[in-house]
C-alpha positions, 0 to 999 in steps of 0.5 A, a space after each residue: 534473505 540478504 536484504 531484509 534486516 535479520 531477524 525477520 520482524 513482522 507483526 505477522 511472523 508466525 509462519 516466517 516468510 509465509 502468509 499462512 501454514 500452507 507456505 505458498 505466499 511469501 511476504 518478502 522477496 528480493 533480487 540481488 544482481 550487484 547493482 549500485 542502487 537499491 529500491 525497497 517497496 512496501 505495501 499490501 496485495 497491490 504491491 505484492 502483485 496479487 492476480 498477476 499471472 496465475 496467482 489467483 489460481 489454486 493450489 498455490 495462489 502464487 505465480 512467482 515468475 510472473 509476479 517477480 517480473 511484472 510487479 512494479 517493484 521489479 519494473 522500477 528497479 530496472 529504471 533505477 538500475 537497482 537491486 530490489 526488495 519487496 515487502 508486502 502482506 496481502 490484506 495487510 493494514 497500514 499499521 503493519 506497512 508503516 511498521 515495516 517502513 520503520 524497520 527498514 528506515 532504522 536499518 538504513 540509518 544504521 548503515 545496513 545498506 551501506 554498500 549501495 550508492 542510493 537506497 530508494 524506498 517507496 511505501 504504497 499505503 492501503 485503504 483506511 480502517 483495516 487497522 480497526 481489526 486490531 485497534 478497535 480501542 481507537 477513540 475519535 474526538 469527532 463523533 458526528 462527521 464522517 469526513 472529519 472522523 476519517 481525517 482524524 483516523 488518517 492522522 493517527 494511523 498514518 501521519 503520526 507514525 510517519 512523524 516518528 520516522 523523521 527526518 524522511 529523506 527525499 529518496 523515500 516516497 509514499 502513495 495510496 493505492 485505490 483510496 484517498 482522503 482530503 488531507 494536506 500531505 505535502 510535507 510527507 513526500 506523497 506522490 500526487 496521484 493514487 495508483 487507481 487515478 493513473 489507471 483511470 486516466 490511462 483509460 480516459 475514465 474520470 472518477 472524482 470520488 475521494 473515498 478512504 475505504 473501498 473494499 470489505 476488508 476495510 468496510 467491515 471493521 469500520 461498520 463494526 467499530 461504528 456500531 460498537 461505539 454507537 456513532 449513529 450520525 457517522 453510521 448514517 453518513 457512511 451509508 451514503 458514502 457506500 453508494 459512491 463506493 458502489 459506483 467506484 467499484 463499477 468503474 474499477 470493473 470497467 477499467 482494463 488495467 484492473 483485474 476482476 478479482 478481490 480488490 481489483 488488483 492491477 494487471 501487468 500493464 497496470 503495474 507498468 503504468 504505476 512504475 512509469 509514474 513513480 519513476 518520474 515522481 521520485 525523480 521530482 522529489 530528488 531534484 
């Protein structure tokens, strides 16, 4: 790898540039074509391009040619006339994603990418509460209201980490893939819409739910945490939220730009729509 700062640093580095011992899924990929600019995209399986091509199929679960041509990192690079670096972990957490952002930003600040005219970074954050798998010692001040609990969690696991990386350049932008939280992020270079918002809008579907978590990857550690800490009022409120989650997933199943696997990963066209949106949003920040 030419574009990832050596040595490879990851919270999950047991297998080098692989997700597991099978070595079939890389978490770093790059395309170096001597372009004048560079785009670096960081995220989870949605950024990785899960379900593109035959990536859902055994034995490899990785259609490299399809992914590297169809995922939004490559499409965005074409718009920006840029080389690209993709850093993504399927099923990953925001703690891991923001650790990778810190690695990249430090490298930028030290001049690692000095040969490029512009270095763009986009970080697509995953749903909340996945971090509780590794950080179940988190102590919330709010113990009675799920919405306020979610806001506190978001501040702790996302915004406080971004604050440590200030100043954040205008060429660095952030987004949420299929989740959201009611919190003012106007000072953090977040694009306005989530990825799923864009897919719903293109299908003329309207879903106004603001859900901080959607998949079992986030729900399971949250339920375990609430039970372990005896947060019964929040547990009861979250039970009601799960009804909205079911409705939201039904809408994702109906959306033609979502695959019907795992966390309903975007189709190739879903990646194109996201790249188009990001290119315009990033341009607005730079202006």
